[in-house]
C-alpha positions as CSV (number, residue, x, y, z in Angstrom):
1,M,0.0,0.1,-0.1
2,K,2.0,3.5,-1.2
3,V,-0.4,6.1,0.3
4,A,-2.7,4.5,3.2
5,F,-3.7,8.1,5.3
6,L,-3.9,10.5,3.0
7,A,-5.7,8.6,0.2
8,L,-8.2,7.0,2.7
9,A,-8.4,10.3,4.3
10,V,-9.9,12.1,1.1
11,S,-12.1,9.5,0.3
12,I,-13.9,9.5,3.6
13,A,-14.0,13.4,3.5
14,F,-15.8,13.2,0.3
15,G,-18.4,10.5,0.2
16,A,-20.7,8.9,2.5
17,R,-19.2,6.9,5.5
18,A,-17.8,3.8,3.7
19,F,-17.8,1.2,6.8
20,A,-20.7,-0.5,8.7
21,L,-20.8,0.3,12.6
22,P,-18.3,-2.2,14.1
23,S,-19.0,-5.7,15.0
24,V,-17.2,-8.9,15.6
25,V,-17.7,-12.3,14.4
26,E,-17.5,-13.9,17.9
27,P,-21.1,-13.8,19.0
28,N,-20.3,-14.0,22.2
29,L,-17.9,-10.2,21.9
30,R,-19.5,-6.9,20.8
31,A,-17.5,-3.4,20.3
32,E,-18.4,-0.6,22.4
33,A,-17.2,3.0,22.3
34,V,-14.6,4.2,24.8
35,V,-14.1,8.3,23.3
36,S,-14.7,10.1,20.3
37,G,-14.1,13.2,18.7
38,L,-10.6,12.5,18.2
39,D,-8.7,14.6,14.9
40,F,-7.3,11.7,13.2
41,P,-5.9,9.3,16.3
42,T,-2.5,7.4,15.1
43,T,-2.1,5.5,18.1
44,M,-2.4,5.2,22.2
45,A,-0.2,4.4,25.1
46,F,-2.2,3.4,29.0
47,I,-0.8,6.0,31.4
48,G,-3.5,4.4,34.1
49,S,-6.3,2.4,34.1
50,D,-9.3,4.4,31.8
51,D,-6.3,6.7,31.3
52,I,-4.7,7.1,28.1
53,L,-2.5,9.4,25.5
54,V,-4.1,9.4,22.1
55,L,-2.2,11.4,18.7
56,Q,-3.4,12.6,16.6
57,K,-1.8,12.9,13.0
58,N,-2.4,16.2,11.5
59,D,-2.7,18.7,14.4
60,G,0.0,17.4,16.3
61,K,-2.1,17.4,19.6
62,V,-1.7,15.2,22.4
63,M,-4.9,14.4,24.1
64,R,-5.6,12.5,27.7
65,V,-8.2,10.1,27.0
66,H,-9.6,10.1,30.8
67,N,-13.2,9.0,32.0
68,G,-14.4,9.3,29.0
69,A,-13.8,12.8,27.8
70,A,-10.6,14.2,25.8
71,T,-8.4,16.7,26.5
72,A,-5.1,18.1,24.7
73,V,-1.9,17.9,26.6
74,L,0.7,18.9,24.4
75,D,0.3,20.6,21.0
76,L,3.7,19.9,18.7
77,N,4.3,21.4,15.2
78,V,4.2,18.9,13.0
79,D,4.0,18.9,9.2
80,F,1.1,16.6,8.1
81,N,1.4,16.5,4.3
82,D,0.7,12.5,3.4
83,E,1.4,10.2,5.8
84,H,3.4,13.0,7.9
85,G,2.7,14.0,11.5
86,L,2.4,12.7,15.0
87,L,2.7,8.8,14.5
88,G,4.5,7.0,17.2
89,I,4.0,6.9,21.4
90,A,6.1,4.7,24.1
91,L,6.2,4.9,27.6
92,H,9.9,4.2,29.6
93,P,10.0,1.0,31.1
94,D,10.5,2.7,34.3
95,F,7.3,5.1,33.1
96,A,5.6,4.6,36.8
97,N,8.5,6.5,38.4
98,N,10.3,8.6,35.9
99,G,7.4,9.6,33.8
100,F,9.2,10.0,30.4
101,V,6.9,9.5,27.1
102,Y,8.6,9.1,23.9
103,L,7.4,10.5,20.6
104,Y,8.1,9.6,17.4
105,Y,6.6,12.6,14.8
106,T,7.4,14.5,11.5
107,E,8.9,17.3,12.9
108,S,7.8,20.8,10.8
109,S,10.1,23.5,10.2
110,A,7.7,26.1,9.9
111,A,6.3,28.3,12.9
112,G,3.4,26.0,13.3
113,D,2.1,22.7,11.6
114,S,2.5,22.4,8.3
115,S,1.6,20.8,5.2
116,N,5.3,21.0,2.9
117,A,7.9,22.0,5.9
118,A,9.3,18.8,7.3
119,A,12.9,19.2,8.9
120,A,12.9,15.2,9.9
121,N,11.3,12.4,11.7
122,R,12.7,12.2,15.0
123,V,12.0,11.2,18.4
124,Y,11.9,13.3,21.3
125,K,11.5,12.5,25.0
126,F,8.8,14.2,26.8
127,H,8.3,13.8,30.7
128,W,4.6,13.5,32.2
129,D,3.8,15.3,35.3
130,G,0.1,14.2,36.2
131,S,-1.5,16.5,33.8
132,A,0.6,17.7,31.0
133,L,3.3,16.7,28.3
134,A,6.9,18.8,28.9
135,L,9.8,18.6,26.4
136,A,12.3,16.1,28.7
137,Q,15.9,17.2,26.8
138,V,16.7,19.7,23.8
139,S,17.9,17.2,21.8
140,P,15.7,14.4,19.8
141,I,16.6,10.4,21.1
142,L,16.9,9.7,17.0
143,S,16.7,12.1,14.1
144,L,15.9,9.9,10.7
145,P,15.6,11.4,6.8
146,V,12.3,12.7,6.0
147,T,13.0,13.0,2.2
148,P,11.5,12.3,-0.7
149,G,9.0,10.5,0.7
150,P,6.4,12.3,1.9
151,N,5.0,8.3,2.5
152,H,6.8,5.2,3.7
153,N,8.0,7.5,7.1
154,G,6.9,4.3,9.3
155,G,6.6,5.8,12.7
156,V,5.6,2.8,15.2
157,I,7.9,3.1,18.0
158,A,8.0,0.8,21.3
159,F,10.2,-0.6,24.2
160,G,10.5,-4.1,24.3
161,P,11.2,-6.9,26.8
162,D,14.6,-6.0,27.1
163,Q,13.9,-2.6,28.0
164,K,15.0,-1.3,24.6
165,L,13.3,1.2,22.2
166,Y,12.6,0.0,19.1
167,V,12.2,2.8,16.1
168,I,10.8,1.8,12.6
169,N,11.4,4.0,9.8
170,G,10.3,3.2,5.8
171,D,12.5,3.4,3.1
172,L,11.0,7.2,2.4
173,N,10.9,6.0,-1.5
174,R,14.6,5.3,-1.4
175,N,16.6,3.0,-3.5
176,G,19.8,2.3,-1.6
177,Q,21.7,-0.6,0.0
178,L,18.9,-0.8,3.4
179,Q,16.7,-1.4,0.4
180,N,18.7,-4.3,-1.3
181,F,20.8,-2.1,-4.0
182,S,23.8,-3.5,-3.5
183,N,24.7,-0.4,-5.8
184,G,23.2,1.7,-4.0
185,P,23.9,5.0,-1.7
186,A,24.7,3.6,1.7
187,P,23.0,2.6,4.6
188,D,20.9,6.1,5.7
189,G,18.6,4.3,8.7
190,T,15.8,4.0,6.1
191,S,13.8,0.5,6.1
192,V,15.2,0.3,9.2
193,I,14.0,-0.9,12.3
194,H,16.4,0.5,15.3
195,R,17.1,-0.5,18.6
196,L,18.4,2.0,21.3
197,N,19.3,2.5,24.7
198,D,16.8,4.6,25.8
199,D,19.4,7.8,25.7
200,G,19.1,7.5,21.8
201,T,22.6,5.8,21.9
202,A,22.7,2.1,20.3
203,A,21.9,-0.7,22.1
204,A,24.9,-3.0,23.1
205,V,24.6,-6.5,21.3
206,N,22.9,-5.0,18.7
207,P,23.5,-7.6,15.2
208,F,25.3,-5.4,13.3
209,S,27.1,-3.4,16.7
210,S,30.8,-4.6,15.0
211,L,30.3,-2.5,12.2
212,G,30.2,0.7,13.8
213,A,27.6,4.0,13.3
214,P,25.5,4.1,12.0
215,L,24.7,0.1,11.6
216,D,25.6,-0.7,14.8
217,Q,21.8,0.8,15.4
218,Y,20.0,-1.0,13.3
219,F,18.0,-4.9,14.5
220,A,16.6,-4.9,10.8
221,Y,16.5,-3.4,7.3
222,G,14.9,-4.4,4.3
223,I,11.1,-3.1,5.3
224,R,9.4,-1.1,2.8
225,N,6.8,0.0,5.8
226,S,5.6,-0.5,8.5
227,F,2.8,0.7,11.1
228,G,3.0,-2.1,13.6
229,M,5.2,-3.8,16.0
230,T,4.9,-5.5,18.9
231,F,6.4,-8.4,20.7
232,D,5.3,-11.7,22.3
233,P,4.8,-12.2,26.0
234,V,5.8,-15.8,25.9
235,T,8.9,-15.8,23.9
236,N,9.7,-12.0,24.2
237,K,10.2,-12.4,20.2
238,L,9.5,-9.0,18.2
239,W,6.8,-9.4,15.3
240,D,6.0,-6.4,12.4
241,T,3.6,-5.3,9.7
242,E,4.6,-4.4,6.4
243,N,2.9,-2.9,3.7
244,G,3.5,-4.0,0.2
245,P,2.9,-2.2,-2.6
246,N,0.3,-3.6,-4.8
247,S,0.3,-6.9,-3.3
248,Y,2.0,-9.0,-0.8
249,D,1.2,-6.9,2.6
250,E,2.9,-9.5,5.5
251,I,3.4,-10.7,9.1
252,N,7.0,-11.2,9.9
253,L,8.7,-12.6,13.0
254,V,11.6,-10.2,12.9
255,E,14.8,-12.0,14.8
256,P,17.8,-9.8,15.3
257,G,19.9,-8.9,12.0
258,F,16.7,-9.7,9.6
259,N,16.4,-8.3,6.3
260,S,12.8,-8.3,4.9
261,G,14.0,-8.5,1.7
262,W,12.0,-5.1,0.0
263,E,13.2,-3.6,-2.8
264,S,13.5,-7.2,-4.6
265,I,10.9,-9.3,-2.9
266,M,7.7,-8.6,-1.0
267,G,5.7,-11.9,0.1
268,P,7.2,-15.6,0.3
269,D,10.5,-16.5,-1.9
270,S,8.2,-19.0,-4.1
271,R,6.0,-16.1,-4.8
272,N,8.7,-14.5,-7.0
273,T,10.5,-15.1,-10.5
274,N,13.4,-13.2,-10.0
275,N,16.6,-14.3,-7.8
276,A,15.6,-13.1,-4.7
277,P,16.7,-13.6,-1.6
278,Q,20.1,-14.6,-3.5
279,D,20.6,-11.3,-4.6
280,L,19.7,-9.3,-1.8
281,F,22.2,-6.7,-0.1
282,V,23.8,-8.8,2.7
283,I,25.2,-7.2,5.6
284,P,27.7,-9.2,7.7
285,G,25.2,-11.4,10.1
286,S,21.9,-10.5,8.0
287,H,19.8,-13.0,7.0
288,Y,16.4,-13.2,5.1
289,A,12.7,-15.0,5.8
290,D,9.5,-15.8,4.5
291,P,6.3,-13.8,5.7
292,K,4.4,-15.8,8.3
293,F,1.4,-14.3,7.0
294,S,0.7,-12.4,3.4
295,W,-2.2,-11.2,1.8
296,F,-2.2,-11.0,-1.4
297,N,-4.2,-8.1,-2.2
298,T,-3.2,-5.5,-0.3
299,V,-5.1,-4.3,3.0
300,G,-2.7,-2.0,4.4
301,P,-2.0,-3.8,7.8
302,T,-1.4,-1.9,10.9
303,A,-1.1,-2.5,14.5
304,I,-0.4,-5.7,15.6
305,V,-0.7,-6.7,19.5
306,F,-0.7,-10.1,20.9
307,L,-3.9,-10.5,23.4
308,N,-2.0,-11.2,26.8
309,S,-5.4,-11.9,28.6
310,T,-8.1,-14.3,28.9
311,Q,-10.8,-11.7,29.1
312,L,-11.8,-12.2,25.3
313,G,-12.0,-16.3,26.7
314,A,-9.2,-18.4,27.4
315,Q,-9.1,-19.1,23.6
316,Y,-8.1,-16.2,22.9
317,E,-4.9,-15.5,24.8
318,N,-1.7,-14.9,23.6
319,D,-2.8,-14.7,20.3
320,V,-2.6,-12.6,17.3
321,F,-4.5,-9.9,16.3
322,V,-4.0,-7.5,13.2
323,G,-5.7,-4.5,11.9
324,D,-6.0,-2.8,8.8
325,I,-6.6,0.5,7.5
326,N,-8.2,-0.1,4.2
327,N,-11.0,-1.9,5.3
328,G,-11.5,-1.3,9.2
329,R,-11.0,-4.4,9.5
330,I,-9.3,-7.0,12.8
331,Y,-8.0,-10.0,11.7
332,H,-7.0,-13.3,14.6
333,F,-4.3,-15.4,14.3
334,V,-3.3,-18.5,16.3
335,L,0.4,-19.1,16.8
336,N,1.7,-22.5,16.0
337,A,3.4,-24.8,19.1
338,N,6.8,-23.4,18.5
339,R,5.1,-19.9,18.3
340,D,7.1,-19.3,15.6
341,G,4.4,-19.2,12.8
342,F,0.8,-19.4,12.5
343,A,-1.5,-22.5,12.5
344,L,-3.4,-21.6,9.4
345,G,-5.7,-24.7,8.3
346,T,-5.7,-25.7,5.0
347,L,-3.8,-22.2,3.7
348,T,-0.4,-24.4,3.2
349,D,1.6,-21.4,1.7
350,T,0.7,-19.1,4.1
351,V,-1.3,-16.7,1.6
352,A,-4.5,-15.6,1.3
353,D,-5.5,-15.2,-2.3
354,N,-8.8,-14.1,-2.1
355,E,-11.7,-13.1,0.3
356,S,-12.4,-16.8,0.6
357,Q,-9.1,-17.9,1.8
358,L,-9.1,-14.8,3.6
359,A,-12.6,-14.8,5.3
360,P,-11.4,-17.8,8.7
361,F,-8.6,-14.9,10.3
362,V,-11.4,-12.2,10.2
363,F,-12.5,-11.1,13.5
364,G,-13.8,-7.8,13.6
365,T,-15.1,-5.2,10.8
366,G,-16.6,-1.9,10.2
367,F,-13.6,0.0,12.4
368,N,-13.1,2.0,9.9
369,G,-9.6,2.5,9.3
370,V,-7.5,0.7,12.2
371,T,-4.1,2.6,13.2
372,D,-3.5,0.8,16.5
373,L,-4.6,-2.0,18.8
374,K,-3.5,-2.2,22.2
375,V,-5.0,-4.8,25.7
376,G,-6.1,-2.3,27.9
377,P,-4.8,-2.7,32.0
378,D,-8.7,-4.2,32.4
379,G,-7.3,-6.9,30.0
380,F,-9.9,-6.2,27.0
381,L,-8.9,-4.9,23.3
382,Y,-9.0,-1.0,22.2
383,V,-9.2,-0.1,18.9
384,V,-8.3,3.3,17.3
385,S,-10.1,4.2,14.6
386,L,-8.6,6.9,12.3
387,F,-11.4,8.1,10.3
388,D,-14.3,7.6,13.0
389,G,-12.0,9.9,15.3
390,A,-12.5,7.5,18.1
391,I,-11.3,4.6,20.4
392,Y,-13.5,1.5,20.4
393,R,-12.9,-1.5,23.1
394,I,-14.0,-5.5,22.5
395,V,-15.5,-6.9,25.3
396,P,-17.8,-9.4,26.2
397,A,-21.3,-9.4,24.8
398,V,-22.4,-10.0,28.3
399,P,-20.2,-8.0,30.7
400,P,-17.8,-10.0,32.7
401,L,-18.4,-11.8,35.9
402,T,-17.1,-10.0,39.1
403,I,-17.6,-9.4,42.7
404,D,-17.5,-5.8,43.0
405,T,-18.0,-5.9,47.2
406,I,-14.3,-4.5,48.6
407,A,-14.5,-6.0,51.9
408,F,-17.3,-7.6,54.8
409,P,-18.0,-5.8,57.8
410,P,-16.8,-6.8,61.3
411,A,-19.1,-9.5,63.2
412,Q,-20.0,-10.0,66.9
413,I,-20.3,-13.2,68.8
414,G,-24.1,-14.2,69.2
415,V,-24.9,-11.1,66.8
416,P,-27.0,-12.3,63.7
417,Y,-24.5,-11.5,60.5
418,V,-26.1,-11.2,57.1
419,E,-24.2,-9.7,54.0
420,D,-24.6,-9.8,50.3
421,L,-22.0,-9.7,47.7
422,D,-22.3,-7.3,45.3
423,I,-22.0,-9.5,41.9
424,S,-22.2,-8.3,38.5
425,G,-22.4,-9.5,34.5
426,G,-22.3,-12.6,33.8
427,S,-25.1,-14.4,33.4
428,G,-27.6,-14.9,36.5
429,P,-28.7,-16.9,38.6
430,Y,-25.4,-17.2,41.2
431,A,-23.8,-20.2,43.0
432,I,-21.3,-18.8,45.8
433,S,-19.1,-21.1,47.8
434,Q,-15.9,-21.1,49.9
435,T,-12.9,-22.7,48.4
436,G,-10.5,-21.0,50.5
437,G,-9.7,-20.2,54.0
438,V,-11.7,-20.8,56.6
439,L,-15.2,-18.9,57.4
440,P,-16.5,-18.4,60.8
441,P,-18.1,-20.8,62.4
442,G,-21.4,-20.0,62.4
443,I,-21.1,-18.5,59.0
444,A,-21.9,-20.0,55.9
445,P,-22.5,-19.1,51.7
446,T,-26.2,-18.2,51.3
447,A,-27.6,-17.6,47.6
448,T,-26.8,-14.1,47.7
449,G,-23.8,-13.7,50.1
450,I,-22.8,-15.2,53.2
451,G,-25.0,-15.3,56.7
452,G,-25.1,-16.8,59.8
453,T,-24.3,-16.2,63.6
454,P,-20.4,-16.2,65.0
455,T,-19.7,-18.2,67.3
456,T,-16.2,-17.7,67.5
457,A,-14.1,-14.7,67.9
458,K,-11.0,-14.5,65.5
459,K,-9.8,-12.7,62.5
460,F,-10.6,-14.6,59.5
461,K,-9.6,-15.3,56.1
462,F,-11.4,-17.3,53.5
463,T,-12.0,-17.5,49.7
464,L,-15.5,-17.5,48.3
465,Q,-16.4,-18.4,44.5
466,V,-19.0,-17.1,42.2
467,T,-20.2,-19.6,39.7
468,D,-22.6,-18.0,37.5
469,D,-25.5,-20.0,35.1
470,D,-23.3,-20.5,32.2
471,G,-20.4,-22.0,34.1
472,A,-18.2,-18.9,34.5
473,T,-16.5,-17.9,38.0
474,V,-14.9,-15.8,39.8
475,S,-13.3,-15.9,42.9
476,K,-11.6,-13.1,45.3
477,Q,-9.9,-13.6,48.9
478,F,-11.8,-11.6,52.1
479,G,-11.3,-11.4,56.1
480,I,-13.8,-10.6,58.7
481,Q,-12.9,-9.9,62.6
482,V,-15.6,-11.6,64.9
483,F,-15.2,-9.6,68.0
484,K,-16.2,-11.5,71.6
485,A,-20.2,-10.8,72.2
486,L,-20.8,-7.3,74.2
487,A,-21.6,-7.4,77.7
488,I,-22.0,-5.2,80.9
489,P,-20.3,-7.2,83.4
490,P,-21.9,-7.3,87.2
491,Q,-21.2,-4.3,89.3
492,T,-22.5,-1.7,91.3
493,L,-22.5,2.3,92.0
494,R,-21.3,3.5,95.2
495,I,-24.2,5.3,97.3
496,G,-23.5,9.3,97.1
497,R,-23.9,12.1,100.0
498,A,-26.4,14.9,99.3
499,G,-24.4,17.8,99.4
500,K,-21.3,16.2,98.3
501,N,-20.1,16.0,94.7
502,Y,-20.6,12.2,92.8
503,K,-18.6,10.3,90.6
504,A,-19.4,6.4,89.1
505,A,-17.7,4.8,86.2
506,L,-20.3,2.3,84.0
507,K,-18.1,-1.0,82.5
508,A,-18.5,-2.7,79.3
509,T,-16.9,-5.8,77.9
510,G,-16.4,-7.5,74.4
511,G,-17.8,-6.0,71.3
512,K,-16.1,-3.4,69.4
513,P,-15.1,0.0,70.9
514,P,-15.6,2.5,71.7
515,Y,-18.8,2.5,73.7
516,Q,-21.8,4.8,73.6
517,W,-23.8,5.0,77.3
518,A,-27.6,6.5,77.1
519,L,-29.8,6.4,79.7
520,K,-32.7,4.0,78.4
521,N,-36.1,5.5,77.8
522,G,-38.0,6.3,80.4
523,S,-34.8,6.0,83.4
524,A,-33.5,9.3,84.8
525,L,-30.7,10.1,87.3
526,P,-31.6,11.9,90.0
527,G,-31.0,15.5,89.5
528,P,-28.7,17.2,88.7
529,L,-26.3,14.1,87.9
530,I,-25.4,13.7,84.8
531,L,-24.8,10.4,82.4
532,T,-21.4,11.1,79.8
533,P,-21.3,8.8,76.4
534,A,-18.0,7.5,78.2
535,G,-20.0,5.8,80.7
536,Q,-19.1,8.7,83.9
537,I,-22.1,9.8,86.1
538,A,-21.5,12.9,88.1
539,G,-22.8,15.8,89.3
540,F,-23.8,17.4,92.9
541,P,-26.8,15.8,94.2
542,V,-28.8,17.9,96.4
543,S,-31.5,15.4,97.8
544,A,-31.6,12.2,99.0
545,S,-33.3,9.6,96.8
546,S,-32.8,5.9,96.0
547,G,-34.2,4.0,93.3
548,P,-33.5,1.7,89.7
549,V,-31.4,3.1,87.2
550,T,-31.6,1.5,83.7
551,F,-28.7,2.1,81.6
552,Q,-27.9,1.3,77.5
553,V,-24.2,0.3,75.9
554,T,-23.9,0.7,72.2
555,D,-20.4,-0.6,70.8
556,D,-18.9,0.5,67.2
557,L,-21.0,-2.1,66.0
558,G,-24.4,-1.3,66.7
559,V,-24.9,-4.0,69.3
560,I,-26.9,-2.8,72.4
561,Q,-27.1,-4.4,76.0
562,E,-28.0,-2.9,79.0
563,T,-28.5,-3.2,82.7
564,T,-30.5,-1.7,85.7
565,L,-28.6,-0.9,88.7
566,T,-29.5,1.0,92.0
567,L,-28.8,4.7,92.6
568,T,-28.9,5.9,96.2
569,I,-28.2,9.2,97.6
570,N,-28.4,8.9,101.4
């Protein structure tokens, strides 16, 4: 695909919406909107739960999407001609502590955004302070060519499991040695996946480290153009997508020193009639490998991601998902046992030649120009739609089964205890069982939670499991502190004397302090004596009296006990 963003942008702008509303082939899944109203969004990064930084290609704005609302947190001067613009974002591996954010964009030489004043494709480091992004250092981490272009800029950046920064740049329509013209211009940083330290220096043990600059920065080369790069969470190996010219878009497993073959070869070698890969330009230590999957008819593959989650079902865990810009589709691929290729069923030559052969891999449709796929902190699959100006989320058609109760309140011996679990999602009715730990004796699971009358004072820890009507389960650990029974021990009030100051203290045991004392309705102290909430009787009685007084004590759990004592004033 030669021109992705620009050509499709024109067709959308001047015609009716060409795509259906997003849908997922799997009937138990659905797409829902997270945010809309974005302006040509290209990619995103999660900085927290329900907190996303999203890049806008043409106006150079970084938008923060939080709780469904989008606000600008940075505005860069970008050149947006064709595929130029704000294209890539990566969070530092220690982002939680240092707040560093890396951005790839086509920097404009003009005072503002431009359409034909590109200075270079560059990666800069920024700092996130919780509300805005600011430049962390003036000089770029990496500066790459931008001419002749104006397409094939690449722009995807990512930190790998090795804590190194990977940056893809396309061929920019050049015909050099990195595009496999042996007699062409020397390596210039185009058609390359760069592997860098977080300060922009060449990472150690890169495949061409011994050859010096600039080759010591290169991890792979021979790449026509790529909008997708990710790492297998099981093997830590790098995968990418690559756009073909008129045929043979690719998904590649990118081993160190990989030569993807452009401009001599696209698609598998068996489909090419020239002498590739024998005629490829060979950097010592490099190697060619066929794609793991190819589209014969170009779809413009973009983002690629491994779903390292079971939130969409255990059958999708650690599978590959790929988006495309041309059709707004999402494709699903299952890895083989060695995780070095795909289990493609009857597709023995790894090429989908037509819609019939491609159909088994279509997972979702109608996303109107997919530019990014990410797994969110919640484990669901998020989709950036360039032309809808939206982010979608793929979730179960029935919300997932969850236990929303955070904690149970304390209990008390001899006091009936009933608490419901706050269960949501799944398919009711639910069954509740104890699967671990020890429930307080006297308390057991009920149809809606737990209940009973505890008999033993102690702190108990236990695990409850909820099973819905479809057999889905969710478990959560809880604790309950059981207090001794609230009691008023036997006691007598001292005898007072009229005309002299009087003091006495009431006592309680068990329960959960603090205690609150009060007179039972209908009871009264001889005036002008008073009872404080702390259980102190005090005052200056003026006359002799004697009679019963009923006192009540309430503990912090709301349990009440009472006693009747005789108060005598001589």
